[in-house]
C-alpha positions in Angstrom: 80.4 21.5 20.7 83.8 22.4 21.6 84.8 20.8 18.1 82.1 22.9 15.9 83.4 25.8 17.8 87.1 25.4 17.5 86.4 24.4 14.0 84.4 27.7 12.9 86.7 30.4 14.7 89.6 28.6 12.8 88.4 29.3 9.8 87.1 32.8 10.5 90.8 33.7 11.6 93.2 31.8 9.4 92.9 33.7 6.4 93.4 37.3 8.1 96.4 35.3 9.6 98.1 34.2 7.6 97.7 37.6 5.6 100.0 39.2 7.9 102.0 36.2 8.6 100.9 35.4 12.1 101.5 31.6 12.7 100.5 32.0 16.8 96.8 33.0 17.9 93.8 32.1 20.2 91.2 29.7 19.1 89.2 29.3 22.1 89.4 30.8 25.2 86.5 29.2 27.6 84.2 30.0 25.4 81.6 27.4 26.7 81.5 28.0 30.6 81.7 24.6 31.3 84.6 23.9 29.5 87.8 25.6 31.0 89.9 25.4 28.2 92.1 27.6 26.0 93.4 26.5 23.0 96.4 28.4 21.0 97.4 27.7 17.0 101.3 27.5 16.6 102.4 26.9 13.3 99.9 23.8 12.2 100.1 22.3 15.9 97.7 23.2 18.5 98.5 24.0 22.5 95.3 22.8 24.4 95.4 24.1 28.0 92.8 23.0 30.6 92.6 25.3 34.0 92.0 22.3 36.3 89.4 22.3 39.2 89.8 19.1 41.6 86.1 18.3 41.5 86.6 18.3 37.7 89.9 16.8 37.3 88.4 13.6 35.1 91.2 11.4 33.9 89.3 10.7 30.3 88.4 14.2 29.7 91.7 16.1 28.2 92.2 12.8 25.7 88.4 13.4 24.5 88.9 17.1 24.0 92.3 16.4 22.2 91.2 14.4 19.9 88.3 16.7 19.4 90.6 19.3 18.9 92.5 17.0 16.2 89.7 16.2 14.4 88.3 19.7 14.3 91.3 21.3 13.1 92.3 18.4 10.7 96.2 18.0 12.2 97.0 14.4 13.7 96.5 13.9 17.3 100.6 14.0 17.7 100.4 17.7 16.7 98.2 18.4 19.6 99.9 19.2 23.1 98.0 18.9 25.9 98.6 21.1 29.5 97.1 21.5 32.5 97.1 24.8 34.9 96.4 24.8 38.5 94.7 27.6 39.0 95.7 29.9 41.8 99.1 28.3 41.6 102.2 30.6 42.9 105.7 31.0 41.5 105.5 27.9 38.4 105.8 30.4 35.2 109.1 28.4 34.2 107.9 25.0 35.7 109.4 22.2 33.4 107.0 19.5 32.2 109.3 17.4 30.3 112.6 17.4 28.0 111.9 16.6 24.7 114.1 19.9 23.7 112.0 20.2 20.2 111.6 23.8 19.3 109.5 25.0 16.4 109.6 28.0 14.2 106.7 30.2 14.8 106.3 33.3 12.4 104.9 36.8 13.2 104.8 39.1 10.1 108.6 39.2 9.2 110.2 37.8 12.5 110.6 34.3 13.6 110.2 32.8 17.2 111.6 29.5 18.5 108.3 27.9 20.6 108.7 24.8 22.5 105.0 23.4 22.9 105.9 20.6 25.4 108.4 20.9 28.0 107.0 23.9 30.0 103.6 25.5 30.7 104.6 28.7 28.7 105.8 28.1 24.9 108.3 30.8 24.7 106.0 33.4 23.1 103.1 35.2 24.3 101.0 35.7 21.3 98.6 38.2 23.4 101.4 40.5 23.0 102.1 40.7 19.4 100.1 44.2 18.9 102.5 45.5 22.1 105.5 43.9 20.2 104.8 46.0 17.4 104.2 49.4 19.6 108.0 48.7 21.1 109.7 48.1 17.8 108.1 51.1 16.5 109.6 53.1 19.5 112.9 51.5 19.1 115.0 53.4 16.4 118.1 54.8 17.5 117.2 54.0 21.4 118.9 52.1 24.2 116.5 49.0 25.4 115.6 47.3 28.9 113.8 44.2 28.7 113.0 43.7 32.3 112.0 39.8 33.0 112.8 39.4 29.4 111.9 35.5 29.0 112.8 34.2 25.6 113.5 38.0 24.5 110.5 38.3 22.1 110.5 42.0 22.6 114.3 42.2 22.6 114.1 40.4 19.0 111.1 43.1 18.1 113.3 46.2 19.6 116.1 45.0 17.6 114.3 44.4 14.4 112.8 48.3 15.3 116.5 49.7 14.9 117.3 49.8 18.7 121.0 51.2 18.9 121.7 48.5 22.0 119.2 46.2 24.1 120.0 44.6 27.8 117.6 41.7 28.6 117.3 41.0 32.2 116.0 37.6 33.5 116.8 35.8 36.5 117.1 32.5 34.1 120.0 32.0 32.2 118.1 29.4 30.5 115.6 31.4 28.9 118.5 34.1 28.2 120.3 31.3 26.0 116.9 31.0 24.4 116.8 35.2 23.6 120.1 34.8 22.0 118.8 31.8 19.9 115.9 33.9 18.9 118.2 36.9 17.9 120.3 34.8 15.5 117.5 32.9 14.1 116.2 36.6 12.9 119.7 37.7 11.8 119.9 40.1 14.5 122.6 38.8 17.0 125.6 41.5 17.7 127.6 42.5 20.5 125.0 45.7 21.0 122.8 42.6 22.7 123.6 41.9 25.9 122.5 39.8 28.9 122.1 39.3 32.1 121.1 36.8 34.2 120.0 38.1 37.7 116.9 39.1 39.9 115.3 42.1 38.1 115.0 44.3 41.1 118.7 43.5 42.4 119.6 44.4 38.5 117.5 47.7 38.8 119.4 48.9 42.0 122.5 48.1 40.9 122.0 50.0 37.5 120.9 52.9 39.1 124.3 53.4 41.2 126.2 52.6 38.0 124.8 55.3 36.2 123.0 52.8 33.7 120.3 54.5 31.7 118.2 53.8 28.8 115.7 55.4 26.3 113.0 52.4 25.9 112.0 49.8 28.6 109.6 47.0 28.5 108.5 45.4 31.8 106.3 42.5 32.6 106.6 41.1 36.0 105.0 37.7 37.1 102.4 38.1 39.6 104.3 35.8 41.7 107.9 35.2 42.2 110.0 33.9 45.0 113.8 34.1 45.1 115.0 31.3 47.8 118.5 32.2 47.8 117.4 35.9 49.4 114.6 34.6 51.1 112.6 37.5 49.3 109.4 37.0 47.5 107.6 39.4 44.5 104.2 39.8 44.4 103.1 42.2 41.9 100.0 43.6 43.5 102.1 44.8 46.5 105.5 45.5 44.9 104.7 47.3 41.6 105.1 51.0 42.8 108.5 50.0 43.7 109.4 48.1 40.7 108.5 50.9 38.5 110.2 53.9 40.5 113.3 51.8 40.1 112.5 51.2 36.5 112.2 55.2 36.1 115.0 55.8 37.6 117.2 54.0 35.3 115.4 55.7 32.1 116.6 58.9 30.9 114.3 62.2 30.9 111.6 61.6 28.3 112.2 57.8 28.2 109.6 55.2 28.1 108.0 52.5 29.8 105.6 49.8 28.8 104.4 48.2 31.8 102.0 45.0 31.7 100.6 42.5 33.8 98.3 39.5 33.4 97.1 39.4 37.1 93.1 39.3 36.7 92.6 41.4 39.8 95.1 43.5 39.3 94.5 47.4 40.8 97.4 50.1 39.8 98.6 52.5 42.2 100.9 55.0 39.9 100.7 57.6 42.9 104.1 59.2 43.5 105.6 58.2 40.3 107.3 60.7 38.1 106.1 60.1 34.9 102.8 60.8 32.3 101.0 57.5 32.3 98.6 56.3 29.6 96.4 53.1 30.0 97.0 51.3 26.6 95.3 48.3 27.3 92.6 48.1 25.0 94.8 48.8 21.9 97.4 45.9 22.8 94.4 43.5 22.4 94.9 41.0 19.5 91.6 40.6 17.6 91.8 36.7 18.3 91.3 37.1 22.4 88.1 37.5 23.5 88.8 37.6 26.9 89.5 41.1 27.4 91.7 41.0 30.5 94.0 38.7 29.0 96.2 41.4 30.1 96.6 45.3 30.9 99.2 47.1 29.8 100.2 51.1 30.2 102.6 53.3 28.9 104.9 55.6 31.4 106.9 58.7 29.8 109.3 59.8 32.5 109.3 63.7 33.3 
């Protein structure tokens, strides 16, 4: 059943995606309730992820699913990359799994992103935000762009391609900011107008407001949970997003736009006391290959 479902979906999507130059897209998203699996296609490779429950953690299960996937997609078994996600795990967005250091060029329209399919839980590119990157790109011309929780800088690349006057990528991980630099260079977009800050986002926002740094456009996609052990501080998106967004709006110029997104499955928005016009754009940002309508939620905030 699993192999047949994946094969059918791939045949349905591949021509549409190839026409648009899309090389990363979702093939399977827990379509069969008993199989808590997701499958993503990355330029000739498949990433198979299992949401593990202790009662179904069977050693033989994933190898069998990987073989079925390779057969269905007609790729070598070495092109199937298997990962396990622990439901409810907190603060492990960047957890290292291996140290192969191999990166793959993955196209998204006229952009190329470097992806690592083995070393981390996440690959370096969130395909569910393909449409959102286009929205940011369309708003970027002539603007100063802020990318908070920048990860590998996919939104920075999109803004730069859209003609942003400047970009600033903020992330606590220098390793991922280096990856963001590589993504800009891979698209021939690197230059002194693109800067980087390896620092906690909230700490940077506090400094930026006092320093008078201002932006016209921002992308804000925080983790659901993170811990800053050095400062003894935790971030919980459910609890802390109002304060985060107030701080973001404080570094936007009047009329500036912030896109805020979260993949927290039980997120409840609290936008009271925010000096902005707010629109829920979640429905229009979901790509056609994602059957899970709650893979992320997204809002557009325009500062008064």
